[in-house]
N, C-alpha and C positions, 0 to 999 in steps of 0.2 A: 717187704719188711713185716715181721710178725709183731702184732700189737702186744705190749707188755702191761701186765696188771700186777697187783700185789696186795698185801695187807700190812699195815703198820701198827706197831704196838710195842710195849715193853712190860713184861717179857713177851717173846713171840715164838721162841723155838718150839713150843708145844703145839702151835696152831695146826689144825687140820685143814685150814682154808686152801692152801696150795693143792693138797690132794683132792679136795672136793671140786675145785674149779677145773683141775685137769681132767677129772672124770666128766664133768659137764661139757668140756671142750670136745672130748672124744665122742661123747654121746650125740652132740649136735653138729659135728664136723666143722668146728671152728678152730682156726689156726691162731693160737695165742700162747703166751707164757704167763706164769703167775708165781710170784715169789713172796716169801715172808721177809719183812724188813724191820729190824730192831731200830727204833727211833726214840731217842730220849726226849722228854718234854721240851727241854731247852733247845733242841735241834729242829723242832717242827717248822719254824719260820724259814729256815734255810732249806729244809726239804721241800717245802711248798714252792719256793722261788726257783728251785732247780730241777724238780722232778720232770722226767719225760714220760712217765707212765700214762697210759691211756685212761686209766681209772684205778681206784684202789679202795679196799675196805679199811675200816678203822676200828680198832679194838682198844681195850684198856691200856693206858689210862687217858686216851686222847679224844674220846668222843665229844666231850663238851668243848675242849680247846679248839678242835678242828671246826666246830660250828662257829666259834667266834672269829676264825680266820677267813671264813668264806663270805663273800658278798652276796652270793645267790644260793638259796636253799629251797627245797620243796616245802609244801605246806606241812607235810607230816614231820619233816625235820624241824621246822619252825615250832610245831606243836610240842615236839619232844625237847627242843633246846639242845639237841645232840645229833651228831652225824655218824653213820656207820658205812656210808657208801659215797664215794666221790667219783664224779664222771666229768667229762669234758663237754662243754657246749660246742655247737658247731664252730664258733669263733675261737675255740681252744681254751676258753675260760673254765676254770675249775668250779664245779657246782656240787652241792651236797644234798643227800637224801638220807632217809632212815628207813630201812627195811626190817628192823628188829621186831617192831610191834606186829606187823603183818606176818612175819615169820613165826612169831609166838602163836598167834591165833591159828595159823595153818597147822601148827604142830599139835595143838591141844584139841582141835576140832574132832568131835566124835569120841574123844578119850576122856577128857577132864571137863566137867560142866562148869560154865561161867554164868550163864543166864539165870537170874533169880537167886544167885548165890552170894553169900557174904565172904569177901575175899580180903586177905591180909597181904600186903606187899612189904617185905623186909628190905629196906634200903631205899635211897633216894638219889643215887648217882646216875651216871650216864646210861647204864643198863636199864635201870628202873624208868628213867625218863623216856626211853625208847618204846616201852610197852604200856605205860600207864594209860594213855588216851585210848588205845585199842581195847584194853581190858575194860575200861569204863564204858566204852561204846558197845561192849558185848552183852549189855543188859544185866550187869550184876546188880544185886539189890543194894549192896553197900561195898565201898572200897575204902579200906583203912591203910594208911601208910605209917610205918614205924622206921625211925632211923636213929642212930646213935647221936647225931647232931639234930636235935629236935627242930630247929629253925629250918633246916633243909626239908624235913618232912612236911612242915607247915607250908612252905613255899610251893612245893610240888603238889600238895593236896589242894591248895587254893587255886592253882593253875587249872586243875581238871574237875573241880567240884567234888573232891573226895574229903575224907576226914584224916586227921593226923593224931597219932598217939605217942606219948613219950615211951622210950624203950623200957623204962622201969615199970610202966603201967601195964606192960604185957603180962605181968605175973597175975593180974586180976582181971584180965580181959575175958569176955565171953568167947566161947569157941567159934572158930571160923570153918566154913565149908572147904576153903582152899587157902593154902599158904604158899606164896611165891617168894623164893629167896633170890635176891639180886645183889647182895653185898659181896665184897672180895674176901670175906672171912674164911671161906674154904681154902683159899691159897695160903692162909696163915693159921690162926687158931679159931675154930668155930665157937662162938659164944654159947653159953647155956641158954636153952629156951624152955619156958614153962610148958608142961604138958596140957595146961588148960587151953592152949591155943587151938587144939584139934579135938575131934570127937569121932564117934563111929561114922564112917562114910566120908571123912575128910580126905583131901588129897594134898600132896606136897610136891612142888615143882621147883627145881633149881635151874636158873638160867645158865649156869656153868655145866661142864661135862667133865668126865674123867675124874682124876683125884680131887680136883677142887669141889666137885659136887658131892662126893661121898659122905663127908661129915653130916651135912644137912639131910641127905636122903637116908642115912643110917638112923638119924634121929626120928624121921618120919616113919620109917619101917618099925622102929621100936614102939611107936604109938599105934601101930596097926593101920597106918595110912597107905593109900595107893600112892606110889612115888614115881617120879619121872624126871630125868635129867634134861639138859638143854641141847643134847646132840641133834635131835630132830629140828629144833628151832635154828640151830647153826646151819643145817643143810637147807632149810626152807628160806631163811633170809639170804643165804648165798645164791639160791636160785633166782630170787627177786633181783639181787644185785646184777647177776649175770644177764638177766633179761634187760635191765636198764642199759648195760654196756653193749650187748650184742643183738638185741631185738628178738631174741628167741628164749622161751622159757624151758629149761631142761626138766626132765623127770627126776623127782627127788627120791622116790621110793627105792629104786635099785641102789642108789648111792648110800642111802641110810642103811639099807639092809646089809650092804657090804661092810660098812663100818661096824655095825652091831655084830655081825658074824665073826669079825676079826677081833672082837673084844676091845675095840678102841675106847669105849666108854670106861 
C-alpha cells in the first residue's frame, strides 16, 4: 500500500505543495501520494479523528488550531505555538512539528542578511509565529513586530524577547534593514505602508508567493528595495517535512528552479 500524505487549508486549490512533494518523491525514489484537502475550521476535529493520512502539512488558517488539537508537539512547534507538519508516532499517534522557521532561514541564507540587522515583522499570526524565534536566533540587532491587533503583537514579542509597535506608529518609525510581511493582506487588500520603513539597502520578504505576494513586493520595489517572495521558503520547509516523514532530505534547488522557470511565482 502506498503511504498517503497531504496538505490541509482553506482555501487550498492554489497550493503548490502536491507538486513539490511529488517531485521530491520522484527524486528520492519514494512511493507515496500527496493531495490538497480543503478543510473548513469547524471540520478540523472530525478530520483529525478520521484521517488515515501518514502525515500532512498545515497551512492557513489552521496552524494555530492544529497546535491546540495535538497532545504531542516538537520543541520548535511549542516555541511557535503553531504547527505546519503533522506526522505519526510509531504508535500511530499524530504529532506536530513546525518547519516554517527553518525553511525561512534556509531560503534567505546568503541572500538577505539578518545578523546585526534591524528587522520588522508585519503580522503576528500562525505564519509569523513559525519564523519569529529562528529570526531572533539569527543574530538580529533588533526585532520589532507590528500587527493590526496590537495585543497579539505584544504577546508574540514578549514570547521571544522582541519589541512590539502599534500599526499606526509605523508612520513615524525609524527605517529597518529588512521587512518581513506575514499577514494575509495580499490575499485581500494590501494596506498602505509608509515609505519611512525602509532605506537604501533595505530588503523586503513576503512569506507568501504568487499573486498574494505581489502587492507587498511591488511596494518594496517602488522603494528601491531588494525583494523576495516565499516560494523558496515553501520548498525548503516542504523538504524538511518530507525528511520527517520519509527519513531522507530531498534536494530543493532543482525543484525551486523548475517552479521559477515556469513562472509559478
